Each structure stands twice: as structure tokens, then as C-alpha cells.
Biotite code that builds the C-alpha atoms (Angstrom):
import biotite.structure as struc

atoms = struc.array([
    struc.Atom([20.823, 24.465, 7.449], chain_id="A", res_id=1, res_name="MET", atom_name="CA", element="C"),
    struc.Atom([22.454, 24.100, 3.779], chain_id="A", res_id=2, res_name="THR", atom_name="CA", element="C"),
    struc.Atom([23.954, 21.809, 1.199], chain_id="A", res_id=3, res_name="GLY", atom_name="CA", element="C"),
    struc.Atom([23.339, 18.378, 0.796], chain_id="A", res_id=4, res_name="GLN", atom_name="CA", element="C"),
    struc.Atom([22.355, 16.181, 3.751], chain_id="A", res_id=5, res_name="VAL", atom_name="CA", element="C"),
    struc.Atom([22.409, 12.384, 3.404], chain_id="A", res_id=6, res_name="ARG", atom_name="CA", element="C"),
    struc.Atom([20.666, 10.002, 5.773], chain_id="A", res_id=7, res_name="THR", atom_name="CA", element="C"),
    struc.Atom([22.402, 7.029, 7.648], chain_id="A", res_id=8, res_name="VAL", atom_name="CA", element="C"),
    struc.Atom([21.856, 4.980, 4.580], chain_id="A", res_id=9, res_name="ASP", atom_name="CA", element="C"),
    struc.Atom([22.841, 7.319, 2.228], chain_id="A", res_id=10, res_name="GLY", atom_name="CA", element="C"),
    struc.Atom([19.559, 8.780, 0.710], chain_id="A", res_id=11, res_name="ARG", atom_name="CA", element="C"),
    struc.Atom([19.917, 12.413, 0.274], chain_id="A", res_id=12, res_name="VAL", atom_name="CA", element="C"),
    struc.Atom([17.468, 14.282, 2.768], chain_id="A", res_id=13, res_name="ALA", atom_name="CA", element="C"),
    struc.Atom([14.583, 16.859, 1.372], chain_id="A", res_id=14, res_name="GLY", atom_name="CA", element="C"),
    struc.Atom([14.101, 20.393, 3.338], chain_id="A", res_id=15, res_name="ARG", atom_name="CA", element="C"),
    struc.Atom([11.735, 18.912, 5.704], chain_id="A", res_id=16, res_name="ARG", atom_name="CA", element="C"),
    struc.Atom([14.186, 15.905, 6.356], chain_id="A", res_id=17, res_name="GLY", atom_name="CA", element="C"),
    struc.Atom([17.108, 18.514, 6.951], chain_id="A", res_id=18, res_name="GLN", atom_name="CA", element="C"),
    struc.Atom([15.059, 20.412, 9.572], chain_id="A", res_id=19, res_name="GLU", atom_name="CA", element="C"),
    struc.Atom([14.122, 17.380, 11.334], chain_id="A", res_id=20, res_name="THR", atom_name="CA", element="C"),
    struc.Atom([17.828, 16.523, 11.369], chain_id="A", res_id=21, res_name="ARG", atom_name="CA", element="C"),
    struc.Atom([18.862, 19.806, 12.858], chain_id="A", res_id=22, res_name="GLN", atom_name="CA", element="C"),
    struc.Atom([15.544, 19.830, 15.221], chain_id="A", res_id=23, res_name="LYS", atom_name="CA", element="C"),
    struc.Atom([16.868, 16.539, 16.884], chain_id="A", res_id=24, res_name="LEU", atom_name="CA", element="C"),
    struc.Atom([20.642, 18.247, 17.368], chain_id="A", res_id=25, res_name="LEU", atom_name="CA", element="C"),
    struc.Atom([19.240, 20.821, 18.688], chain_id="A", res_id=26, res_name="ASP", atom_name="CA", element="C"),
    struc.Atom([17.417, 18.685, 21.308], chain_id="A", res_id=27, res_name="CYS", atom_name="CA", element="C"),
    struc.Atom([20.657, 16.717, 22.176], chain_id="A", res_id=28, res_name="LEU", atom_name="CA", element="C"),
    struc.Atom([22.527, 19.961, 22.343], chain_id="A", res_id=29, res_name="ARG", atom_name="CA", element="C"),
    struc.Atom([19.663, 21.340, 25.324], chain_id="A", res_id=30, res_name="GLU", atom_name="CA", element="C"),
    struc.Atom([19.807, 17.659, 26.910], chain_id="A", res_id=31, res_name="MET", atom_name="CA", element="C"),
    struc.Atom([23.822, 18.202, 27.146], chain_id="A", res_id=32, res_name="LEU", atom_name="CA", element="C"),
    struc.Atom([23.090, 21.143, 28.872], chain_id="A", res_id=33, res_name="SER", atom_name="CA", element="C"),
    struc.Atom([21.170, 19.660, 31.493], chain_id="A", res_id=34, res_name="THR", atom_name="CA", element="C"),
    struc.Atom([21.871, 15.949, 31.621], chain_id="A", res_id=35, res_name="SER", atom_name="CA", element="C"),
    struc.Atom([25.150, 13.752, 31.612], chain_id="A", res_id=36, res_name="PRO", atom_name="CA", element="C"),
    struc.Atom([26.483, 12.914, 28.457], chain_id="A", res_id=37, res_name="TYR", atom_name="CA", element="C"),
    struc.Atom([25.929, 9.359, 28.986], chain_id="A", res_id=38, res_name="ARG", atom_name="CA", element="C"),
    struc.Atom([22.698, 9.738, 30.198], chain_id="A", res_id=39, res_name="ASP", atom_name="CA", element="C"),
    struc.Atom([21.124, 11.261, 27.301], chain_id="A", res_id=40, res_name="VAL", atom_name="CA", element="C"),
    struc.Atom([19.506, 8.310, 25.293], chain_id="A", res_id=41, res_name="LYS", atom_name="CA", element="C"),
    struc.Atom([18.155, 8.264, 22.069], chain_id="A", res_id=42, res_name="VAL", atom_name="CA", element="C"),
    struc.Atom([14.546, 7.759, 23.068], chain_id="A", res_id=43, res_name="ILE", atom_name="CA", element="C"),
    struc.Atom([14.887, 11.163, 25.309], chain_id="A", res_id=44, res_name="ASP", atom_name="CA", element="C"),
    struc.Atom([15.654, 12.913, 22.153], chain_id="A", res_id=45, res_name="VAL", atom_name="CA", element="C"),
    struc.Atom([13.269, 12.177, 19.675], chain_id="A", res_id=46, res_name="ALA", atom_name="CA", element="C"),
    struc.Atom([10.843, 12.253, 22.580], chain_id="A", res_id=47, res_name="ARG", atom_name="CA", element="C"),
    struc.Atom([11.620, 16.005, 23.201], chain_id="A", res_id=48, res_name="MET", atom_name="CA", element="C"),
    struc.Atom([11.949, 16.702, 19.111], chain_id="A", res_id=49, res_name="ALA", atom_name="CA", element="C"),
    struc.Atom([8.222, 15.602, 18.721], chain_id="A", res_id=50, res_name="GLY", atom_name="CA", element="C"),
    struc.Atom([9.422, 12.443, 16.678], chain_id="A", res_id=51, res_name="THR", atom_name="CA", element="C"),
    struc.Atom([10.824, 8.672, 17.212], chain_id="A", res_id=52, res_name="SER", atom_name="CA", element="C"),
    struc.Atom([13.841, 6.729, 17.629], chain_id="A", res_id=53, res_name="PRO", atom_name="CA", element="C"),
    struc.Atom([13.320, 5.147, 14.146], chain_id="A", res_id=54, res_name="ALA", atom_name="CA", element="C"),
    struc.Atom([13.425, 8.584, 12.534], chain_id="A", res_id=55, res_name="THR", atom_name="CA", element="C"),
    struc.Atom([16.828, 9.515, 14.564], chain_id="A", res_id=56, res_name="PHE", atom_name="CA", element="C"),
    struc.Atom([18.351, 7.094, 13.491], chain_id="A", res_id=57, res_name="TYR", atom_name="CA", element="C"),
    struc.Atom([17.551, 7.962, 9.655], chain_id="A", res_id=58, res_name="GLN", atom_name="CA", element="C"),
    struc.Atom([20.361, 10.688, 10.367], chain_id="A", res_id=59, res_name="TYR", atom_name="CA", element="C"),
    struc.Atom([22.627, 8.872, 13.039], chain_id="A", res_id=60, res_name="PHE", atom_name="CA", element="C"),
    struc.Atom([23.907, 5.711, 14.071], chain_id="A", res_id=61, res_name="PRO", atom_name="CA", element="C"),
    struc.Atom([23.631, 7.035, 17.840], chain_id="A", res_id=62, res_name="ASP", atom_name="CA", element="C"),
    struc.Atom([23.905, 9.303, 20.350], chain_id="A", res_id=63, res_name="VAL", atom_name="CA", element="C"),
    struc.Atom([27.742, 9.433, 20.218], chain_id="A", res_id=64, res_name="GLU", atom_name="CA", element="C"),
    struc.Atom([27.568, 10.054, 16.237], chain_id="A", res_id=65, res_name="GLY", atom_name="CA", element="C"),
    struc.Atom([24.982, 13.343, 16.625], chain_id="A", res_id=66, res_name="ALA", atom_name="CA", element="C"),
    struc.Atom([27.161, 14.636, 19.609], chain_id="A", res_id=67, res_name="VAL", atom_name="CA", element="C"),
    struc.Atom([29.927, 14.547, 17.054], chain_id="A", res_id=68, res_name="LEU", atom_name="CA", element="C"),
    struc.Atom([27.873, 16.337, 13.774], chain_id="A", res_id=69, res_name="GLU", atom_name="CA", element="C"),
    struc.Atom([27.278, 18.974, 17.166], chain_id="A", res_id=70, res_name="ILE", atom_name="CA", element="C"),
    struc.Atom([31.180, 19.223, 18.161], chain_id="A", res_id=71, res_name="ALA", atom_name="CA", element="C"),
    struc.Atom([32.562, 19.357, 14.781], chain_id="A", res_id=72, res_name="GLU", atom_name="CA", element="C"),
    struc.Atom([30.074, 22.413, 13.745], chain_id="A", res_id=73, res_name="GLU", atom_name="CA", element="C"),
    struc.Atom([31.361, 24.268, 16.717], chain_id="A", res_id=74, res_name="MET", atom_name="CA", element="C"),
    struc.Atom([34.674, 23.328, 15.666], chain_id="A", res_id=75, res_name="ALA", atom_name="CA", element="C"),
    struc.Atom([34.414, 25.291, 12.301], chain_id="A", res_id=76, res_name="LYS", atom_name="CA", element="C"),
    struc.Atom([32.695, 28.281, 14.810], chain_id="A", res_id=77, res_name="ASP", atom_name="CA", element="C"),
    struc.Atom([36.029, 28.401, 16.823], chain_id="A", res_id=78, res_name="SER", atom_name="CA", element="C"),
    struc.Atom([37.652, 29.631, 13.908], chain_id="A", res_id=79, res_name="ASP", atom_name="CA", element="C"),
    struc.Atom([36.050, 32.832, 14.392], chain_id="A", res_id=80, res_name="THR", atom_name="CA", element="C"),
    struc.Atom([38.673, 32.803, 17.657], chain_id="A", res_id=81, res_name="LEU", atom_name="CA", element="C"),
    struc.Atom([41.622, 33.568, 15.202], chain_id="A", res_id=82, res_name="LYS", atom_name="CA", element="C"),
    struc.Atom([40.115, 36.815, 14.564], chain_id="A", res_id=83, res_name="GLU", atom_name="CA", element="C"),
    struc.Atom([41.151, 37.809, 18.256], chain_id="A", res_id=84, res_name="LEU", atom_name="CA", element="C"),
    struc.Atom([44.704, 37.513, 17.581], chain_id="A", res_id=85, res_name="VAL", atom_name="CA", element="C"),
    struc.Atom([45.836, 37.588, 14.175], chain_id="A", res_id=86, res_name="ALA", atom_name="CA", element="C"),
    struc.Atom([46.835, 41.274, 13.081], chain_id="A", res_id=87, res_name="GLY", atom_name="CA", element="C"),
    struc.Atom([46.422, 42.142, 16.489], chain_id="A", res_id=88, res_name="LYS", atom_name="CA", element="C"),
    struc.Atom([49.073, 44.741, 17.915], chain_id="A", res_id=89, res_name="SER", atom_name="CA", element="C"),
    struc.Atom([50.531, 43.913, 21.318], chain_id="A", res_id=90, res_name="TRP", atom_name="CA", element="C"),
    struc.Atom([52.702, 47.178, 21.104], chain_id="A", res_id=91, res_name="ALA", atom_name="CA", element="C"),
    struc.Atom([51.972, 49.961, 23.764], chain_id="A", res_id=92, res_name="GLY", atom_name="CA", element="C"),
    struc.Atom([48.535, 50.636, 24.823], chain_id="A", res_id=93, res_name="LYS", atom_name="CA", element="C"),
    struc.Atom([47.038, 48.172, 22.374], chain_id="A", res_id=94, res_name="SER", atom_name="CA", element="C"),
    struc.Atom([48.843, 45.443, 23.879], chain_id="A", res_id=95, res_name="GLY", atom_name="CA", element="C"),
    struc.Atom([46.550, 45.285, 27.168], chain_id="A", res_id=96, res_name="PRO", atom_name="CA", element="C"),
    struc.Atom([43.702, 45.805, 24.674], chain_id="A", res_id=97, res_name="THR", atom_name="CA", element="C"),
    struc.Atom([44.570, 42.807, 23.124], chain_id="A", res_id=98, res_name="THR", atom_name="CA", element="C"),
    struc.Atom([44.873, 40.622, 25.627], chain_id="A", res_id=99, res_name="SER", atom_name="CA", element="C"),
    struc.Atom([41.675, 41.643, 27.218], chain_id="A", res_id=100, res_name="GLU", atom_name="CA", element="C"),
    struc.Atom([39.491, 41.189, 24.186], chain_id="A", res_id=101, res_name="GLU", atom_name="CA", element="C"),
    struc.Atom([41.254, 37.757, 23.560], chain_id="A", res_id=102, res_name="LEU", atom_name="CA", element="C"),
    struc.Atom([40.293, 36.933, 26.868], chain_id="A", res_id=103, res_name="VAL", atom_name="CA", element="C"),
    struc.Atom([36.864, 38.168, 26.799], chain_id="A", res_id=104, res_name="ASP", atom_name="CA", element="C"),
    struc.Atom([36.144, 36.603, 23.784], chain_id="A", res_id=105, res_name="GLY", atom_name="CA", element="C"),
    struc.Atom([37.717, 33.047, 24.110], chain_id="A", res_id=106, res_name="PHE", atom_name="CA", element="C"),
    struc.Atom([35.467, 32.707, 27.724], chain_id="A", res_id=107, res_name="LEU", atom_name="CA", element="C"),
    struc.Atom([32.804, 34.134, 25.777], chain_id="A", res_id=108, res_name="ALA", atom_name="CA", element="C"),
    struc.Atom([32.634, 31.287, 23.711], chain_id="A", res_id=109, res_name="PHE", atom_name="CA", element="C"),
    struc.Atom([33.648, 28.633, 25.783], chain_id="A", res_id=110, res_name="TRP", atom_name="CA", element="C"),
    struc.Atom([30.596, 29.735, 28.087], chain_id="A", res_id=111, res_name="ARG", atom_name="CA", element="C"),
    struc.Atom([28.394, 29.649, 24.488], chain_id="A", res_id=112, res_name="LYS", atom_name="CA", element="C"),
    struc.Atom([29.288, 26.059, 23.816], chain_id="A", res_id=113, res_name="ASN", atom_name="CA", element="C"),
    struc.Atom([29.898, 24.485, 27.501], chain_id="A", res_id=114, res_name="ASP", atom_name="CA", element="C"),
    struc.Atom([27.653, 21.483, 27.009], chain_id="A", res_id=115, res_name="ALA", atom_name="CA", element="C"),
    struc.Atom([29.205, 19.852, 24.222], chain_id="A", res_id=116, res_name="ILE", atom_name="CA", element="C"),
    struc.Atom([32.911, 21.181, 24.868], chain_id="A", res_id=117, res_name="LEU", atom_name="CA", element="C"),
    struc.Atom([32.773, 19.189, 28.280], chain_id="A", res_id=118, res_name="ARG", atom_name="CA", element="C"),
    struc.Atom([31.856, 16.246, 26.245], chain_id="A", res_id=119, res_name="VAL", atom_name="CA", element="C"),
    struc.Atom([34.737, 16.766, 23.915], chain_id="A", res_id=120, res_name="VAL", atom_name="CA", element="C"),
    struc.Atom([37.215, 17.154, 26.981], chain_id="A", res_id=121, res_name="THR", atom_name="CA", element="C"),
    struc.Atom([36.191, 14.219, 28.542], chain_id="A", res_id=122, res_name="LEU", atom_name="CA", element="C"),
    struc.Atom([36.453, 12.278, 25.100], chain_id="A", res_id=123, res_name="GLY", atom_name="CA", element="C"),
    struc.Atom([39.646, 13.914, 24.521], chain_id="A", res_id=124, res_name="ALA", atom_name="CA", element="C"),
    struc.Atom([40.727, 12.630, 27.863], chain_id="A", res_id=125, res_name="ALA", atom_name="CA", element="C"),
    struc.Atom([40.037, 9.122, 27.536], chain_id="A", res_id=126, res_name="GLU", atom_name="CA", element="C"),
    struc.Atom([42.151, 8.850, 24.852], chain_id="A", res_id=127, res_name="GLY", atom_name="CA", element="C"),
    struc.Atom([39.131, 9.267, 21.583], chain_id="A", res_id=128, res_name="ASP", atom_name="CA", element="C"),
    struc.Atom([41.115, 10.335, 18.704], chain_id="A", res_id=129, res_name="LYS", atom_name="CA", element="C"),
    struc.Atom([38.170, 12.006, 17.544], chain_id="A", res_id=130, res_name="ARG", atom_name="CA", element="C"),
    struc.Atom([37.350, 14.239, 20.320], chain_id="A", res_id=131, res_name="PHE", atom_name="CA", element="C"),
    struc.Atom([40.985, 15.060, 20.448], chain_id="A", res_id=132, res_name="PHE", atom_name="CA", element="C"),
    struc.Atom([41.337, 16.724, 17.085], chain_id="A", res_id=133, res_name="LYS", atom_name="CA", element="C"),
    struc.Atom([38.282, 18.370, 17.566], chain_id="A", res_id=134, res_name="ILE", atom_name="CA", element="C"),
    struc.Atom([39.685, 19.729, 21.056], chain_id="A", res_id=135, res_name="ARG", atom_name="CA", element="C"),
    struc.Atom([42.801, 20.720, 19.102], chain_id="A", res_id=136, res_name="MET", atom_name="CA", element="C"),
    struc.Atom([41.107, 22.332, 16.458], chain_id="A", res_id=137, res_name="THR", atom_name="CA", element="C"),
    struc.Atom([39.156, 25.131, 18.558], chain_id="A", res_id=138, res_name="VAL", atom_name="CA", element="C"),
    struc.Atom([42.925, 25.512, 20.896], chain_id="A", res_id=139, res_name="LEU", atom_name="CA", element="C"),
    struc.Atom([44.872, 25.765, 17.783], chain_id="A", res_id=140, res_name="ASN", atom_name="CA", element="C"),
    struc.Atom([42.647, 28.588, 16.614], chain_id="A", res_id=141, res_name="SER", atom_name="CA", element="C"),
    struc.Atom([43.977, 30.642, 19.293], chain_id="A", res_id=142, res_name="VAL", atom_name="CA", element="C"),
    struc.Atom([47.574, 28.755, 19.561], chain_id="A", res_id=143, res_name="ALA", atom_name="CA", element="C"),
    struc.Atom([48.424, 29.187, 16.466], chain_id="A", res_id=144, res_name="LYS", atom_name="CA", element="C"),
    struc.Atom([47.914, 32.862, 15.998], chain_id="A", res_id=145, res_name="PRO", atom_name="CA", element="C"),
    struc.Atom([49.382, 33.683, 19.261], chain_id="A", res_id=146, res_name="LEU", atom_name="CA", element="C"),
    struc.Atom([52.922, 31.859, 18.563], chain_id="A", res_id=147, res_name="ALA", atom_name="CA", element="C"),
    struc.Atom([53.017, 33.911, 14.979], chain_id="A", res_id=148, res_name="GLU", atom_name="CA", element="C"),
    struc.Atom([52.602, 37.066, 17.346], chain_id="A", res_id=149, res_name="ALA", atom_name="CA", element="C"),
    struc.Atom([55.565, 35.806, 19.762], chain_id="A", res_id=150, res_name="VAL", atom_name="CA", element="C"),
    struc.Atom([57.596, 35.266, 16.304], chain_id="A", res_id=151, res_name="LYS", atom_name="CA", element="C"),
    struc.Atom([57.027, 38.775, 15.263], chain_id="A", res_id=152, res_name="GLU", atom_name="CA", element="C"),
    struc.Atom([58.121, 40.584, 18.943], chain_id="A", res_id=153, res_name="LEU", atom_name="CA", element="C"),
    struc.Atom([61.273, 38.457, 18.809], chain_id="A", res_id=154, res_name="GLN", atom_name="CA", element="C"),
    struc.Atom([62.000, 39.385, 15.551], chain_id="A", res_id=155, res_name="ALA", atom_name="CA", element="C"),
    struc.Atom([61.213, 43.204, 16.603], chain_id="A", res_id=156, res_name="LYS", atom_name="CA", element="C"),
    struc.Atom([63.668, 42.761, 19.976], chain_id="A", res_id=157, res_name="GLY", atom_name="CA", element="C"),
    struc.Atom([60.511, 43.284, 21.487], chain_id="A", res_id=158, res_name="GLN", atom_name="CA", element="C"),
    struc.Atom([60.361, 39.704, 23.436], chain_id="A", res_id=159, res_name="ALA", atom_name="CA", element="C"),
    struc.Atom([62.846, 37.205, 24.190], chain_id="A", res_id=160, res_name="ASP", atom_name="CA", element="C"),
    struc.Atom([64.232, 35.333, 21.439], chain_id="A", res_id=161, res_name="LYS", atom_name="CA", element="C"),
    struc.Atom([65.515, 32.344, 23.763], chain_id="A", res_id=162, res_name="SER", atom_name="CA", element="C"),
    struc.Atom([61.486, 31.416, 24.386], chain_id="A", res_id=163, res_name="LEU", atom_name="CA", element="C"),
    struc.Atom([59.819, 29.173, 22.652], chain_id="A", res_id=164, res_name="ASP", atom_name="CA", element="C"),
    struc.Atom([56.997, 31.099, 20.740], chain_id="A", res_id=165, res_name="PRO", atom_name="CA", element="C"),
    struc.Atom([55.254, 27.383, 19.878], chain_id="A", res_id=166, res_name="ASN", atom_name="CA", element="C"),
    struc.Atom([55.493, 26.800, 23.770], chain_id="A", res_id=167, res_name="ALA", atom_name="CA", element="C"),
    struc.Atom([54.933, 30.230, 25.098], chain_id="A", res_id=168, res_name="VAL", atom_name="CA", element="C"),
    struc.Atom([51.282, 30.248, 23.093], chain_id="A", res_id=169, res_name="SER", atom_name="CA", element="C"),
    struc.Atom([50.606, 26.310, 24.391], chain_id="A", res_id=170, res_name="GLY", atom_name="CA", element="C"),
    struc.Atom([51.076, 27.459, 28.348], chain_id="A", res_id=171, res_name="ALA", atom_name="CA", element="C"),
    struc.Atom([48.734, 30.578, 27.632], chain_id="A", res_id=172, res_name="LEU", atom_name="CA", element="C"),
    struc.Atom([46.253, 28.774, 25.583], chain_id="A", res_id=173, res_name="VAL", atom_name="CA", element="C"),
    struc.Atom([46.450, 25.873, 28.559], chain_id="A", res_id=174, res_name="SER", atom_name="CA", element="C"),
    struc.Atom([45.517, 28.475, 30.930], chain_id="A", res_id=175, res_name="LEU", atom_name="CA", element="C"),
    struc.Atom([42.835, 29.922, 29.150], chain_id="A", res_id=176, res_name="LEU", atom_name="CA", element="C"),
    struc.Atom([40.795, 27.221, 28.960], chain_id="A", res_id=177, res_name="ALA", atom_name="CA", element="C"),
    struc.Atom([41.638, 25.817, 32.329], chain_id="A", res_id=178, res_name="SER", atom_name="CA", element="C"),
    struc.Atom([40.043, 29.342, 33.176], chain_id="A", res_id=179, res_name="ALA", atom_name="CA", element="C"),
    struc.Atom([37.417, 28.837, 30.800], chain_id="A", res_id=180, res_name="ALA", atom_name="CA", element="C"),
    struc.Atom([36.814, 25.106, 31.848], chain_id="A", res_id=181, res_name="GLU", atom_name="CA", element="C"),
    struc.Atom([36.296, 26.168, 35.684], chain_id="A", res_id=182, res_name="HIS", atom_name="CA", element="C"),
    struc.Atom([33.884, 29.018, 35.219], chain_id="A", res_id=183, res_name="GLN", atom_name="CA", element="C"),
    struc.Atom([31.613, 27.706, 37.322], chain_id="A", res_id=184, res_name="LYS", atom_name="CA", element="C"),
    struc.Atom([33.469, 26.619, 40.049], chain_id="A", res_id=185, res_name="ALA", atom_name="CA", element="C"),
    struc.Atom([35.389, 30.046, 40.658], chain_id="A", res_id=186, res_name="PHE", atom_name="CA", element="C"),
    struc.Atom([32.287, 31.187, 42.511], chain_id="A", res_id=187, res_name="THR", atom_name="CA", element="C"),
    struc.Atom([33.188, 28.104, 45.199], chain_id="A", res_id=188, res_name="SER", atom_name="CA", element="C"),
    struc.Atom([36.300, 30.160, 45.609], chain_id="A", res_id=189, res_name="TRP", atom_name="CA", element="C"),
    struc.Atom([34.619, 33.125, 46.478], chain_id="A", res_id=190, res_name="GLY", atom_name="CA", element="C"),
    struc.Atom([35.783, 34.353, 42.343], chain_id="A", res_id=191, res_name="VAL", atom_name="CA", element="C"),
    struc.Atom([33.252, 36.249, 40.709], chain_id="A", res_id=192, res_name="LYS", atom_name="CA", element="C"),
    struc.Atom([33.042, 35.294, 36.640], chain_id="A", res_id=193, res_name="VAL", atom_name="CA", element="C"),
    struc.Atom([33.130, 38.720, 35.851], chain_id="A", res_id=194, res_name="LYS", atom_name="CA", element="C"),
    struc.Atom([36.263, 39.590, 37.604], chain_id="A", res_id=195, res_name="ASP", atom_name="CA", element="C"),
    struc.Atom([38.190, 37.010, 35.763], chain_id="A", res_id=196, res_name="LEU", atom_name="CA", element="C"),
    struc.Atom([39.172, 38.972, 32.496], chain_id="A", res_id=197, res_name="LYS", atom_name="CA", element="C"),
    struc.Atom([40.706, 41.591, 34.631], chain_id="A", res_id=198, res_name="PRO", atom_name="CA", element="C"),
    struc.Atom([42.696, 39.242, 36.464], chain_id="A", res_id=199, res_name="ASN", atom_name="CA", element="C"),
    struc.Atom([43.650, 36.933, 33.187], chain_id="A", res_id=200, res_name="LEU", atom_name="CA", element="C"),
    struc.Atom([44.403, 39.321, 30.749], chain_id="A", res_id=201, res_name="ALA", atom_name="CA", element="C"),
    struc.Atom([47.926, 40.536, 32.549], chain_id="A", res_id=202, res_name="PRO", atom_name="CA", element="C"),
    struc.Atom([48.902, 36.919, 32.901], chain_id="A", res_id=203, res_name="LEU", atom_name="CA", element="C"),
    struc.Atom([48.359, 36.745, 28.944], chain_id="A", res_id=204, res_name="VAL", atom_name="CA", element="C"),
    struc.Atom([49.784, 39.720, 28.490], chain_id="A", res_id=205, res_name="TYR", atom_name="CA", element="C"),
    struc.Atom([53.131, 39.043, 30.243], chain_id="A", res_id=206, res_name="LEU", atom_name="CA", element="C"),
    struc.Atom([53.094, 35.375, 28.434], chain_id="A", res_id=207, res_name="GLY", atom_name="CA", element="C"),
    struc.Atom([53.128, 37.214, 24.914], chain_id="A", res_id=208, res_name="VAL", atom_name="CA", element="C"),
    struc.Atom([55.962, 40.301, 25.815], chain_id="A", res_id=209, res_name="THR", atom_name="CA", element="C"),
    struc.Atom([57.329, 39.878, 29.122], chain_id="A", res_id=210, res_name="GLY", atom_name="CA", element="C"),
    struc.Atom([56.243, 42.387, 30.362], chain_id="A", res_id=211, res_name="LYS", atom_name="CA", element="C"),
    struc.Atom([53.851, 43.591, 32.860], chain_id="A", res_id=212, res_name="LYS", atom_name="CA", element="C"),
    struc.Atom([50.454, 45.448, 31.258], chain_id="A", res_id=213, res_name="ALA", atom_name="CA", element="C"),
    struc.Atom([51.141, 49.358, 31.647], chain_id="A", res_id=214, res_name="PRO", atom_name="CA", element="C"),
    struc.Atom([48.519, 50.863, 33.890], chain_id="A", res_id=215, res_name="LYS", atom_name="CA", element="C"),
])
């Protein structure tokens, strides 16, 4: 961890303090992957980190405050999702490849951050503006460049100009997010996770270009 880190009472944490704080976050992240968010207690996180609840409260006001720290770090990392769309070509044979890489990268990001994203989605659905903002940061990292891609295609006469680029990108990102959130559920429908990309990618390509993906 780099940069200046402060305790709850405003003191600057030293190197060991920063390491302890990060260890608490790492343990909380691990617990969220196996336990419901509201079942996670400060004493359990502290015990896993080999420290005390008092130490936890030096760095975070409560479990929710620590969860928000993890969620904000994840939101910053989502900025890399822009690279899957921005500046990519949707013309010719490049289009299907761009679509496949977007789907693959988006699903991979969701799998990597599944535990914290479940908490973010829950908080956003319950009306918590903090979690809603974080969720939108993640989704906008793809939605905005997708909308720009549609606009560029429309300007070149390669896409239906009657369509609203923002509506198209919003619909496609909603599709991707829903599929990503249900990756584990697909198995109950007899669908293998590895089959998601080849079936989702043509839908994304169709949404962006208005054409069926070339074979």
C-alpha cells in the first residue's frame, strides 16, 4: 500500500499500521466470499487477521465502512474495463473479436470481484447512494465507451441512426451485468460458464452494429 493512510481519529498510520489495515481488508474480502455480508462481524475479521476488534476500530468505523473501502478500490480497478472498448474496431472481422474480448474481460472482472460486487449490488438495490455510485462507476467504465462506439458507427453510416447510443449501451451493459451476476446459476440451467462468451458476444456485436456477426 502506498500513500498516506490515516486512522479513524486522524492519525497517520505508519508502515506496520498500513500493513495491519490491509490485512484486515484482505481478511474481510475473504470472508465476504464465503459468508453473507450481514453475518460478518468485526470480531471475526479481527480474529482472522490475528488482531483485536479494538485494532479494527482504529482503521474503520464498522464492517460497512471497511466494505466500502474494498468496493472503492474495486471501482478504481474497473477503469481498466474501458480498454476493452475504447479505440477498438467494430468493422469487418475485428468487430466480433472486439465483442468477444469485451464479454470475456467483463465476465472475468466480475468473477474476480464477485464477493464485493454482490454486496455493492445489494446496497444499491436497497437505495444506498454510496453503493449505487460505486456500481455505476463500474458499469459506466463500459457503458460510456460503448455509447461512443455506436456514435462513431452512426457517423460513418454503419449503424442505425434512429437508435439512441446511450440506450443501446445501457441495454448491453445491463445484459452483461445480469449474465455476470448469474454465472453460477447458469449451471442449474444446463449451461456451462465457458459457453457464455460465444453466445453473448454475438448479441453484443448485434447490439452495437445492428448486424449479425460474420462467420
